[in-house]
N, C-alpha and C positions, 0 to 999 in steps of 0.2 A: 544680391542673389540670395534666395532662401536656403537655409541649411537643410541637410538631408532629413533632420527630425521634422522641420516645418513642412517639407514636401510630403513626408509620410502622413502627417496629421491632415494636411490638405487633401490628400488622396482619400483618406478614410472619411472625410467630411464632405466630399465633392458634391453630394446630392442633398445636403442638409440645408435647413433654413437658419438664418442668423449665424452664418458661418464664421464671421470674424470673432464674435463673442465666444462661440463654441470652440473655435480653434484655440483661442487664448486659454480656455478652461482645460482643454486637452494638453496644451503645452505645460500648464501648471501641474496637471496630473502626471505627465511624463517626468517632469523634473523631481517631483516630490513623492513619487510612487514608493510604497514600502518594498516593492520588488525591483531588482536590478533590471533595466531595460537596455537592450542593445539594438542598434539598427545595422544590419549587414547587407552587403551587396551580393551579387550572384557568385562572386569568387570567395565569399565568406570573409571579406575584409570588413572591419568595424568602421562604420561611417558616422555613428552617433552613440552616445551613452549618457545615462543620467547619473545623478549624484549617488544614488544607492549602488550603482555599478562600481563607482570608485570606492565606496565604503566597503562593499562586500569582497572585492577582489584585491584591494590595496594598491591599485594603479591610479595615477592621475588621469584625467580625461585626455590630456595631451599624449600620454603614453599609450592609451588605449586606441586612439584614432589611427587608422591605417594598419593596425595589427590584424593578423588573421585570428578569427574566433577560436581557431584550434589552439592558440597559445594559452587559452583559459581552460583547456581540457587536459586531464592527466595523461601522461605519456602512454600508458597502457591502452587507452581508448582511441588514440589519434589515428592509428592506421586504418580504422574503419570509417573515419569521418569524411574523407573525400567522396567515398561512394554514397554515404548517406546524403551528403550535400547535393550530389548529382541527381540522385533519385528525387530528392525533395523539389528541386527546381524544375525537373521534368514534369512533376505533378504537384505544384504548389497547393497547399491546403492548410487550414487552421488545425493545429494539433494542440489539444487542450492538456492541462495538467492532470495528474492523477491517472496516468496510463500504466503505472506499475513498473516503470523503468528504473533501474539502479543507476542514477546519474550523479556525477560529481564534477565540481568546478575546482580549478587550480588557482590558488592565490599567488600573489607576487612573492610572498615569503616561502613558497613551496608547499604550504599546507593545503589540504583538501577540504572541501565543504560539500556535504550532500545537498543536492538541489532537485527541484522539480522545474520543468520548463514548458512554457506555452509558446508556440510559433504561430505568427500571423503574417501571411504574405500580403504585400500591398503593391499595387501598380503605381509607379511614380514616373516622372519625366525620364529618369535614367534607366527605366526598366523595372523589373520586379525586385523589390527590396523586402527584407524580412525583419519584422519586429520580434525579438526574443525576450520574453518575460521570464526572469530567472528568480526563483524563490528559494531562500535558505530554509531547508527542512531539517536542520540539525535537531531541533527540539522534538519534532515528530518522530524522527528516526531513533532518538534516545528513548522515547516512550515505547516505541515498537520493540526495541532491543530489551528494555526492562520487562515488557510483557512476555517476550520470548524466553528470557531467563527464568521468569516466574513459572511459566508453563513447564520448562525443562526441570526445574526444581521440584514442582508438584509431581511430574511424571516419575522422577527419580524416587521421591518419597513413596509413591504408590507402589512402584516396582519392588521396593525393599520392605514393604509391610507383609509379614508372613501370617499374622494371627487373624486377619480380617479378609473376607472375600470382598474385593472392590472391583466393580465392573460397570461399564456404561451400557445403557440401553438406548436404542433409537426410539422415536415416538411410537412405533408400533410394538415395541417390546422385544425387539431382536437384540441379542448380545453383540455389542460393538467393540468392547475391549475386555481384557481378562488379566488380572494380576496374579502373581505367584500364590498369594493367599487364597484366591478363589480356586486355583487348581488344586491346592493342598486340601482345602475343606470340602469341595464338591466333587473332586476326582476327575474333572474333565481337563484335557490339554487344550490349549487355545485353538488348535486346528480342528478340534472336535466340537467346540461349542460356539465359536464365532459365527454369527448369522442365524443361529437357532433362536427360537422364541423362549423367553425366560419361564414360561409356564411349565417347562420340563422339570423345574425345581420343586413344583407343588405336588401335594398328595392328590390322589384321585378324588377324595372328598372335597378338597378345595377347588379342584377343577370343575366338579359338578355344580358348585355354588357360584362359579364365575369369579373367584377371588382374584386371579391375576388381572383380569380386565378392570375390576373394581379398583384395585390399587393403582393401576396406571391412570385411571380417571381421577382419582383423588389427588395423585401427584401432579397431574396437569392443572387441576383447579387450585390447589393449595401450595404448590411448590415443593411438597414433600408428602410421603406416605410412610407411616410406621406400622409395623405389625409384628406379632410374635406367634410362633407355631411350629408345626412339624414341616420340615423340608426334606427333599430326596437327594441322596448321593447318586452318583453315576451308576453304582452297583445296585441301586434300588433300596438300599437301607435308609432308615429315617434318622434325622438328627433335629434337635430343638434349636431354633434360631430366632434371633431378633433382628 
């Protein structure tokens, strides 16, 4: 009798040509996939697992077979799983990775691993079974966390700079952010300036010459635009700026 993994592969390849050779290839891919692969039935019981599943979760294949897939889910997420499982089998569909869910797997030693999961329903002799492709995304999550920390550090630095006006413009030149230095130098509170066009900082002479639009165009082409000249405070007075 064929294993549940073989049934799954056979069902996937039911209409293909050269099925025996192709099935052998798929079985090799199953076993040596860089992703953990689980085969589960309608009740969520593990009926098959590959070598990467053993490595990632720390269980032997003998320990995994017959377990509920819920045993590999951290406790705080388990109460929602029966309902997710019911809905999925009512409307089985392929769910690809990268859908933005915060998913974690639970290892045998109690540690957690951030994962991304693809689900593929397959019709087999025993009914609908599900192939779950589980990818360890620890490295990607670490990179995302590092980027977030860098952004927070940069934001903190900008917020604490008092001697320079630092603000963001959208592509049309509207003010999108405003630091304390900008408020101190130019005189506008954030609620007064956010969303306004930055041309309000220029003198009437510069406006007549189209200087704001020119500087936006130069910045878009060259990646930066530098200028020096008179600018306008909120109260209408002038100050020299670079």
